[in-house]
C-alpha positions in Angstrom: -39.0 -56.3 8.6 -37.7 -54.0 8.8 -33.6 -53.5 8.7 -31.7 -51.0 10.4 -29.5 -48.8 8.3 -25.4 -49.6 9.1 -24.9 -45.7 8.1 -28.2 -44.0 9.8 -26.2 -42.7 12.0 -23.1 -41.5 10.1 -24.4 -40.2 7.9 -27.7 -38.1 10.1 -24.5 -36.5 11.3 -23.4 -36.0 7.9 -26.7 -34.1 6.6 -26.0 -32.1 10.1 -23.5 -30.5 9.2 -24.3 -29.7 5.9 -27.7 -27.5 6.8 -25.2 -26.3 9.5 -22.0 -25.4 6.8 -24.0 -24.5 4.0 -27.4 -23.0 4.9 -27.2 -20.0 2.3 -27.0 -22.9 -0.6 -31.0 -24.0 1.3 -31.8 -20.7 1.6 -30.5 -19.6 -1.6 -32.2 -22.1 -3.7 -35.2 -21.4 -2.1 -35.5 -18.0 -2.8 -34.6 -18.4 -6.0 -37.9 -21.1 -6.1 -39.8 -18.7 -4.2 -38.6 -15.8 -7.0 -39.9 -19.0 -9.8 -42.9 -19.0 -7.5 -44.2 -15.1 -8.0 -42.6 -14.6 -11.9 -44.5 -13.5 -14.6 -45.1 -16.8 -17.7 -42.5 -15.1 -19.1 -39.7 -14.3 -16.8 -40.2 -18.0 -14.9 -38.1 -20.1 -17.5 -35.4 -18.1 -16.6 -36.1 -17.8 -12.9 -36.0 -22.0 -13.3 -33.3 -22.2 -14.7 -31.4 -20.3 -11.9 -33.7 -22.4 -8.9 -32.0 -26.1 -10.9 -28.6 -24.6 -10.9 -29.0 -23.4 -6.6 -30.3 -27.3 -6.5 -27.4 -28.5 -8.2 -24.9 -25.8 -6.0 -26.7 -28.5 -3.3 -26.9 -31.6 -4.6 -22.9 -31.2 -5.5 -21.9 -30.6 -2.8 -23.7 -32.9 -0.6 -22.6 -35.1 -2.9 -19.0 -35.0 -2.1 -20.0 -35.8 1.1 -20.6 -39.1 0.1 -18.2 -39.7 -2.7 -15.5 -38.5 0.1 -16.8 -40.9 2.9 -17.1 -43.9 0.3 -13.4 -43.7 -1.0 -12.8 -44.8 2.4 -14.7 -47.7 2.0 -14.3 -51.5 1.1 -15.9 -52.5 -1.9 -19.2 -53.5 -2.0 -19.3 -51.3 1.0 -19.0 -48.3 -0.2 -22.0 -48.5 -2.9 -24.0 -50.0 0.2 -23.5 -46.5 2.0 -24.0 -44.3 -0.8 -27.3 -46.1 -0.9 -28.1 -45.1 2.1 -27.3 -41.3 1.9 -28.8 -40.9 -2.0 -32.3 -42.5 1.1 -31.4 -40.0 3.2 -31.3 -36.9 1.0 -34.2 -37.9 -0.1 -36.3 -37.7 3.1 -34.5 -35.3 4.8 -34.0 -33.2 1.7 -35.8 -33.3 -0.9 -35.0 -30.5 -2.4 -31.9 -31.8 -2.9 -31.9 -36.2 -4.0 -32.5 -33.9 -8.0 -30.0 -36.1 -9.3 -27.8 -37.0 -6.9 -27.9 -40.9 -8.1 -26.5 -39.6 -11.1 -23.7 -37.0 -9.3 
């Protein structure tokens, strides 16, 4: 049986705002991934590190959005919201799902 997400609409709007307000974070991550994919073997490791740094910037912003709202919720409900938020990020912005559960 499928269960509707309690916070689905809210999280969708939050992710819309992230995409609208932080397009440079998304494009920088893509640019760094492209640079890594084009790199010679001797440059690849450093460029991959640059890519991971760009992704971590996005993860930190998303985690801040998530945590700021979660603080307004009752204990227990906040954990449900966080799980739903993390799943939505993994689905919509998979690049930024990297380690969001631990952030």
